[in-house]
C-alpha positions in Angstrom: 1.7 19.5 15.5 5.3 20.5 16.4 8.5 18.7 15.8 10.4 16.2 17.9 12.0 18.8 20.2 9.1 21.3 20.1 11.5 23.9 18.5 10.9 23.3 14.8 8.4 21.8 12.4 9.4 18.6 10.7 8.3 17.2 7.4 9.1 13.6 6.4 9.3 13.2 2.6 9.1 9.8 1.0 9.9 9.5 -2.7 8.7 6.6 -4.8 10.5 4.5 -7.4 9.6 6.7 -10.4 10.7 9.8 -8.5 14.2 8.3 -8.1 14.5 6.3 -11.4 17.2 8.5 -13.0 19.7 11.4 -12.5 17.1 13.7 -13.9 14.5 12.5 -11.4 17.1 13.0 -8.6 17.5 16.6 -9.6 13.8 17.2 -9.3 13.8 15.6 -5.8 16.7 17.9 -4.7 14.7 20.9 -5.8 11.7 19.8 -3.9 13.7 18.9 -0.7 15.6 22.2 -0.7 12.5 24.2 -1.4 11.4 23.8 2.3 13.8 23.5 5.2 11.2 21.5 7.1 11.9 18.5 4.9 14.5 17.2 7.5 14.1 13.5 6.8 13.8 11.8 3.3 12.8 8.2 2.8 13.8 6.7 -0.6 12.6 3.8 -2.8 14.7 1.8 -5.3 14.8 3.1 -8.9 11.6 2.4 -10.7 10.9 2.3 -14.5 12.2 5.1 -16.7 10.1 4.0 -19.6 7.4 1.4 -20.4 9.8 -1.5 -21.2 12.3 -0.7 -18.5 12.7 -2.9 -15.4 12.4 -1.9 -11.8 15.6 -2.5 -9.9 13.7 -4.4 -7.1 12.5 -6.9 -9.8 16.0 -7.3 -11.1 17.3 -8.0 -7.5 14.7 -10.6 -6.9 15.7 -12.2 -10.2 19.3 -12.3 -9.1 18.3 -14.1 -5.9 16.3 -16.6 -7.9 19.2 -17.3 -10.2 21.6 -17.8 -7.3 19.1 -20.1 -5.6 18.9 -22.3 -8.6 22.7 -22.3 -9.3 22.3 -20.1 -12.4 24.6 -17.2 -13.6 23.2 -14.0 -12.2 26.1 -11.7 -13.5 24.2 -10.4 -16.6 21.3 -9.2 -14.4 23.6 -7.8 -11.7 25.4 -5.9 -14.5 22.1 -4.2 -15.5 21.6 -3.1 -11.8 25.1 -1.9 -11.5 24.9 0.2 -14.6 21.7 1.9 -13.4 23.5 3.1 -10.3 26.7 4.0 -12.0 24.8 6.1 -14.5 23.0 8.0 -11.8 26.2 8.7 -9.9 28.1 9.6 -13.1 25.4 12.0 -14.3 25.0 13.7 -11.0 28.8 14.2 -10.8 29.2 12.6 -7.4 32.4 11.3 -5.9 30.7 8.4 -4.2 32.5 5.1 -4.7 29.5 3.2 -5.9 31.6 0.3 -7.3 32.9 -0.6 -3.9 29.3 -0.9 -2.5 28.2 -2.9 -5.6 31.1 -5.3 -5.1 30.3 -5.8 -1.5 26.7 -6.5 -2.2 27.6 -8.9 -5.1 29.7 -11.0 -2.7 27.1 -10.9 0.1 24.3 -11.9 -2.2 26.1 -15.2 -3.0 26.2 -16.0 0.7 22.6 -14.9 1.7 19.8 -17.4 1.4 17.0 -14.9 2.0 15.4 -12.9 -0.9 14.9 -10.0 1.6 18.6 -9.0 1.6 18.8 -8.9 -2.2 15.6 -6.9 -2.6 16.5 -4.4 0.1 19.7 -3.4 -1.6 17.8 -1.3 -4.2 16.7 1.2 -1.5 20.0 0.9 0.3 22.1 2.0 -2.7 19.6 4.7 -3.7 19.7 6.0 -0.2 23.5 6.3 -0.2 23.4 8.2 -3.5 20.6 10.5 -2.4 22.3 11.3 0.9 25.5 12.2 -0.9 23.6 14.3 -3.5 21.6 16.2 -0.8 24.5 16.6 1.6 22.4 14.8 4.2 23.4 12.1 6.7 22.7 8.5 5.7 21.0 6.4 8.3 20.6 2.7 7.4 17.0 1.5 8.0 18.5 -1.4 10.1 19.4 1.3 12.7 15.8 2.4 13.2 13.3 -0.1 11.8 12.9 -3.3 13.8 10.8 -6.4 13.4 9.6 -8.9 16.0 10.8 -12.5 15.9 7.6 -13.5 14.0 8.2 -11.0 11.3 5.9 -8.1 12.3 6.9 -4.5 12.6 8.0 -3.7 16.1 6.5 -0.2 16.2 7.3 0.5 19.8 11.0 -0.3 19.5 11.3 1.3 16.1 9.8 4.5 17.5 12.3 4.5 20.4 15.2 4.0 18.0 14.0 6.8 15.7 13.7 9.3 18.6 17.2 8.3 19.8 19.0 8.4 16.4 17.3 11.1 14.3 17.8 14.8 15.0 16.1 17.4 12.9 19.3 19.5 13.2 21.0 16.8 11.2 18.9 16.1 8.1 19.0 12.5 7.0 18.1 10.0 4.3 16.7 6.7 5.4 16.1 3.8 2.9 12.6 2.5 2.8 11.1 -1.0 2.4 13.2 -2.9 5.0 14.5 -3.2 8.6 16.1 -5.8 10.8 15.0 -8.9 12.6 16.1 -9.7 16.2 18.8 -12.1 14.8 20.3 -9.3 12.7 18.9 -10.5 9.3 17.3 -8.2 6.9 13.5 -8.2 6.7 11.4 -6.4 4.0 7.9 -5.1 4.1 5.5 -6.3 1.4 5.9 -4.6 -2.0 5.3 -0.8 -1.7 6.6 -1.0 1.8 8.7 2.2 1.6 5.4 4.0 2.3 5.3 2.2 5.7 8.9 3.2 6.5 8.0 6.8 5.8 5.0 6.6 8.1 7.0 5.0 10.9 9.7 7.7 10.6 7.1 10.4 10.6 5.6 8.9 13.7 8.9 8.6 15.4 10.0 12.2 14.9 6.4 13.4 15.5 6.4 15.2 12.1 4.0 17.9 11.3 3.4 16.4 7.9 4.2 13.1 6.1 4.7 13.8 2.3 4.4 10.9 -0.1 5.9 12.0 -3.4 4.9 9.8 -6.4 4.1 10.2 -10.1 0.4 11.2 -9.7 -1.0 14.5 -8.4 -2.9 12.9 -5.6 -5.7 10.5 -5.0 -8.5 10.3 -7.5 -12.2 9.4 -7.0 -11.7 6.4 -9.3 -8.9 4.6 -11.1 -7.9 6.7 -14.1 -7.4 3.5 -16.1 -11.1 2.8 -15.8 -12.7 6.2 -15.6 -11.2 8.8 -18.0 -10.0 12.0 -16.1 -11.6 11.3 -12.7 -12.0 14.1 -10.2 -9.1 14.7 -7.8 -9.8 14.2 -4.1 -8.3 17.2 -2.3 -9.2 16.2 1.2 -9.9 12.7 2.6 -9.9 11.0 6.0 -7.7 8.2 7.1 -10.7 5.9 7.5 -12.0 6.7 4.0 -8.6 6.1 2.5 -8.2 2.8 4.3 -11.6 1.7 2.9 -10.6 2.6 -0.6 -7.1 1.1 -0.3 -8.5 -2.1 1.1 -11.0 -2.3 -1.8 -8.4 -2.0 -4.5 -7.2 1.6 -4.8 -3.4 1.5 -4.9 -2.0 5.0 -4.5 -0.8 4.4 -0.9 0.1 1.2 0.9 -2.7 0.5 3.3 -0.4 -0.3 6.2 1.3 3.1 5.9 -1.8 4.8 7.2 -1.9 3.2 10.6 1.3 4.5 12.2 0.5 8.1 11.4 -3.3 8.0 11.9 -2.8 6.9 15.6 -1.0 10.2 16.4 -2.9 12.4 14.0 -0.1 13.3 11.5 -1.6 14.3 8.1 -0.4 12.6 4.9 0.1 14.6 1.7 0.2 12.8 -1.6 2.2 14.9 -4.1 3.5 14.7 -7.7 7.3 14.9 -8.1 6.8 16.1 -11.7 4.2 18.8 -10.7 5.4 20.0 -7.3 3.2 23.1 -7.6 0.1 20.9 -7.3 -1.3 20.7 -3.7 -2.1 17.0 -4.1 -4.4 15.1 -1.7 -4.3 15.8 2.0 -5.3 12.8 4.3 -6.4 13.8 7.8 -7.9 12.3 10.9 -11.2 14.0 10.6 -12.9 16.7 8.5 -12.9 20.2 9.9 -14.2 21.9 6.8 -16.6 21.1 3.9 -15.2 19.6 0.8 -16.2 19.8 -2.8 -16.2 16.1 -3.8 -20.0 15.7 -3.3 -21.9 12.8 -1.6 -19.1 10.2 -1.9 -15.3 10.4 -1.8 -14.5 7.6 -4.2 -15.2 4.3 -6.0 -12.7 1.4 -5.9 -12.9 -2.3 -6.6 -11.1 -5.6 -7.3 -11.8 -8.6 -9.5 -11.5 -12.4 -8.9 -13.4 -13.1 -5.7 -15.2 -16.3 -4.8 -18.4 -16.4 -2.8 -19.1 -19.5 -0.8 -22.7 -19.4 0.5 -23.7 -21.8 3.3 -27.4 -22.4 3.9 -28.7 -24.2 6.9 -32.2 -24.0 8.5 -32.3 -22.2 11.9 -28.6 -21.3 11.6 -29.2 -18.2 13.7 -30.2 -20.4 16.7 -27.1 -22.6 16.5 -24.5 -21.2 18.9 -21.0 -21.2 17.5 -21.9 -21.8 13.9 -20.0 -18.9 12.4 -17.1 -19.5 14.8 -16.7 -23.1 13.6 -17.0 -21.8 10.0 -14.2 -19.3 10.5 -12.0 -21.8 12.3 -11.8 -23.8 9.1 -10.3 -20.7 7.3 -7.9 -20.2 10.2 -6.7 -23.8 10.0 -6.1 -23.4 6.3 -4.5 -20.0 6.7 -7.1 -18.3 4.5 -8.2 -14.7 4.9 -11.7 -13.6 4.0 -12.8 -10.2 2.7 -16.4 -10.0 3.8 -19.0 -12.1 5.6 -22.5 -11.1 4.6 -25.3 -13.1 6.3 -29.0 -13.7 6.7 -31.1 -15.8 9.0 -30.3 -19.1 7.4 -27.4 -18.2 5.1 -23.9 -17.0 5.6 -21.5 -16.2 2.8 -17.7 -16.2 2.8 -16.3 -13.7 0.3 -12.6 -14.7 -0.4 -10.2 -13.5 -3.0 -9.2 -16.3 -5.4 -5.5 -15.8 -4.6 -6.2 -16.8 -1.0 -7.9 -20.1 -2.0 -5.5 -21.3 -4.7 -5.7 -25.1 -4.4 -7.6 -25.0 -1.1 -11.3 -24.7 -2.2 -12.0 -28.4 -2.2 -10.5 -28.7 1.4 -12.7 -25.8 2.5 -15.9 -27.3 1.1 -15.1 -30.8 2.5 -14.5 -29.4 6.1 -17.7 -27.3 5.9 -19.7 -30.4 4.9 -18.1 -32.5 7.7 -18.3 -30.0 10.6 -21.4 -27.9 9.8 -23.7 -30.3 7.9 -25.2 -27.5 5.8 -28.4 -28.0 3.8 -26.8 -26.4 0.8 -23.5 -25.0 -0.3 -23.2 -22.7 -3.4 -19.9 -21.5 -4.9 -19.9 -18.5 -7.2 -16.6 -17.6 -8.9 -15.3 -14.6 -11.0 -16.9 -12.0 -8.9 -15.7 -8.4 -8.7 -16.3 -6.3 -5.5 -16.9 -2.5 -5.9 -16.9 -0.2 -2.9 -18.6 3.2 -2.9 -17.0 5.2 0.0 -17.8 8.4 1.8 -17.9 9.7 5.4 -21.4 9.3 6.9 -22.7 7.9 3.6 -25.1 5.5 5.3 -26.8 8.4 7.1 -27.7 10.3 3.9 -30.8 9.2 2.0 -30.6 8.3 -1.6 -27.0 7.1 -1.8 -27.9 3.4 -2.2 -30.7 4.3 -4.6 -28.2 6.1 -6.9 -25.8 3.1 -6.9 -28.5 0.6 -7.8 -30.2 2.8 -10.3 -26.9 3.4 -12.1 -26.2 -0.4 -12.2 -29.8 -1.1 -13.3 -29.6 1.4 -16.2 -26.3 -0.2 -17.3 -28.0 -3.7 -17.2 -25.6 -5.0 -14.6 -26.7 -7.7 -12.3 -25.8 -7.4 -8.6 -24.7 -10.7 -7.1 -24.0 -9.4 -3.5 -24.7 -6.4 -1.3 -22.8 -5.5 1.9 -22.9 -2.3 3.9 -20.6 -1.9 6.8 -21.9 -0.7 10.2 -19.4 2.2 10.1 -21.4 3.9 7.5 -18.4 4.5 5.3 -19.0 2.2 2.4 -21.5 0.3 0.3 -20.1 -2.8 -1.4 -21.7 -4.6 -4.3 -20.6 -7.8 -6.0 -20.9 -8.1 -9.8 -19.5 -10.5 -12.4 -15.9 -9.9 -13.5 -17.0 -9.1 -17.0 -19.1 -6.2 -15.7 -16.4 -4.7 -13.5 -15.3 -1.7 -15.6 -18.9 -0.8 -16.7 -20.0 -1.0 -13.1 -17.3 1.3 -11.8 -18.0 3.8 -14.5 -21.7 3.7 -13.9 -21.4 4.3 -10.2 -18.8 7.1 -10.6 -20.9 8.9 -13.2 -24.0 8.7 -11.1 -22.3 10.8 -8.4 -20.0 13.0 -10.3 -21.6 13.8 -13.7 
């Protein structure tokens, strides 16, 4: 796909927090950006951890806001933030007057009541430094990323502003993670939202490629913290990645896939510390065979609750499921899955959604649906086995259940989507790691 003007190819390169955590990291980024003239637009994150016990700047900024809100002294925390940026500017030998910006932000934070302003300053300051270091123009995210009055990304308006303000002949750095509300106030995405900013910029300039630079060499078939040295996925589709991300894999923010997938821009996950590695390429559809085998990956999450509602002749009662889901809507609870049978329907909900609301949910189900029986099962982990066209190849489910059976793991729930992309099983939390390893080894080893 060509660039914005049709005259040149454009890459958008987003760099994560660990890729911009120190002056040394900035030097690596500069080498990467300068290595390919197509990297016209760079999206930055706030400085991440430099070592295990270090703090992320975004966490420190949130802490500043909390202290201000409660009338506590935030100077010691702000001093830590200030020194991080001063050190980067000093070690890079830049003439940028970072103290003037820090002073302005310090004063503004005392007046702002929203945590979004405080949190966004990490990306803002890093963007100023990176633009100065690269010799690129600095474009504040408030100039190109807009939200609607109810706090959702206004993709149409953002895209129009990007086309208007960004020119590939004038390379630029744009801070990630935030934009602006209609009233002019700062609004942030959820954590990890710089991925979304990068995707929106890539869409707006109609980039040929969206590069997401991080501290891993791509996307793996399983979490390396669970499966030792899992196989790297070299090629994966948007839909497969969304399934894995939704089910707990955390390399790329799930919402970052949507803006680019609509217009067919590939995403390349790369490692800042090993730029020679090709990483993982995420595409709209497969046009060539790949070597990862029958599945593309295994991912999962713990701490789900299953609420099973049993009622005779449920399938003949019009509106039963609608009334059930309206209870969740009223209580602002999202559900993950809804497996059902003739007389049973189950709500699968992450425990973080329920919090103190479980008793309310159960009381309203009893009152409005008069079920014969309600059963609640807690401490459930969901594990998704994902692959394009998986449901149409024989033996996949057998491999999953044989592997779990050999590992003596009891399956509490089974759910297979009609898309044919995944097979989801529910097991007890205590069996989560063993189950992921068993499924992975059944397909890879």
